[in-house]
C-alpha positions, 0 to 999 in steps of 0.5 A, a space after each residue: 144171141 149165142 148160137 146154141 145149135 151145136 151144143 148137145 143137150 140131154 135132159 133127165 129127172 133127178 133120180 128118186 134116191 137124190 130127194 125123198 119127195 118124188 114131186 120136187 121141181 128139180 131137173 138134171 141136165 147134161 150139157 156138153 159133159 157137165 151136169 147142171 141142176 135146175 131147182 125151182 123149189 120153194 125155199 130149202 125144205 127138200 124134206 118137210 120132216 127135216 130141219 134146215 140144217 139137215 136139209 142143207 146137208 141133203 143139198 150138199 149131198 146133191 151138190 157132190 153129184 153135179 157141176 153147177 146147181 141153179 136155185 130159184 130160192 137162193 140164199 147167201 146165208 144158207 150158201 155160206 153153210 154149205 160145204 160145196 160152193 157150186 150153187 148159184 141164183 137162178 132168178 125169177 120164174 113163172 109158168 110158160 110154154 114154148 111156141 111148139 108146145 112140145 109137152 104134147 109130144 112128151 106124154 104117152 098117147 091116150 093118157 090122161 095127161 096127153 088128152 088134157 094137153 090136146 084139149 088145152 090146144 083148143 081155146 073153146 074146149 079149154 074154156 069148157 073144161 076150165 083148162 088153161 089155153 096154151 097160147 095164152 102162156 106161150 112166152 110171146 104172149 106173156 110179155 108186153 110193153 108198159 101201159 102208158 097213161 096220164 092217170 093210173 087211177 082207173 077201174 082195175 088198175 091194181 091187182 092181187 089175185 092169189 091162192 090160200 094154202 090148206 094147212 092140212 092137205 099134206 101131213 106137215 110138221 107143226 111149224 109148216 102148218 102154222 106157216 100156211 095159216 099165217 101166210 093165208 091170214 096175211 094175204 087176206 089182210 092185204 086184200 081186205 085193206 085194198 078193197 076198203 081203200 081203193 074200191 073198184 080200182 082194186 081187183 083182188 081175192 082168193 082163187 075158189 077152192 074148198 079151203 078158201 070157201 070155208 075160211 075166207 068166203 068174203 074174199 073168194 073170186 068166181 072161177 070164171 075170173 080166175 081161169 089162167 086166160 082171164 087172170 092174165 087179161 086182168 093182169 095185163 090191164 092192171 098197172 100196179 100188181 101186188 106180190 106177197 111172200 110165198 111158202 118157206 119165204 119164197 118169191 112167188 111165180 107171180 112176180 116173174 109174170 108181173 115183170 114179164 108184163 112190165 108192171 109196177 110191183 109192190 112186194 113184201 121184202 124179198 127173202 131170197 136173192 134174185 140176182 142180175 141187178 133186180 133192184 128195190 126201188 127200180 124194179 119193185 117197191 119193197 114194203 111190209 103188209 102194213 106199208 102197202 096201202 101208203 106205198 100204192 097211194 104214193 105211186 098213184 101220185 107219181 105217174 112218171 115213177 110208175 112209167 120208169 119202173 115199167 120200162 125198167 122191168 121191160 128191160 130186165 125181162 128182155 135181158 134176164 128173164 126171157 126164157 131163152 136168155 135166162 137159160 143162156 145165162 146159166 150156160 154161160 156161168 157153167 162155161 158151156 158157151 
């Protein structure tokens, strides 16, 4: 691996004047005199009140201010419409901490955020307060070798635990309200079909919140099963994991977790580019909502194919998705290394 000790890196959030929304997951980094921006936003709706063409114009104004822009939700089609050509696919992403858990050092001592971070450092306290235990999502613990079995039809062998999106929690335009409703219904349909067909072999449902209890009470999973630690244990025990399209057509964070844990992945068709040789048929099976059941049954009868995909995703994680290598690749593209 490249020696990064002599590369000076300073980081800062993009200024409020760049994007209207202050909560956008966009980070500007200065590396060896080059301004690099990392964008893990869902899709291209930087401003919910603007249409796609105006949002692309907004992105172009940001591209004017940087040397390289790495975007999680990368589209060749949209890139062709941009004046600037310095935007590149970032790849898959998921939440992960470094070993030292430096987040604790970034919070003002005594603040609510610092207290929450300190609680999450203790497994017992994290469980009491229903906060994720940080060691469970350190990158060393969020990867694993493939599960090698002679038979993959076992209790809990298939997993799809997900969330619903409240269409009215934000002041959204009509098209985004409808998008959330359709997304929720599509996910509910997948869960109900798999529950009916596979019984105890399938673990699936919605995280417990007010909206899911009101609209999908039959699919709500108790919080004790969906805490981050318990969710990760269920995922690591499963062999086939299901991914559906996220907000604005985005690729969900779950897909990155599945690949990191060497899982067989059934996914709705990807609307954005992952890059780096992440291939349909090799790293995931692409299928529509209506095709997923048959795809899962076919896989269960092909254990050798399942093992091939598990090992392919293990190799992909080590080469491209592992946090240090993911960032290393962007620095190589930027010509820093």
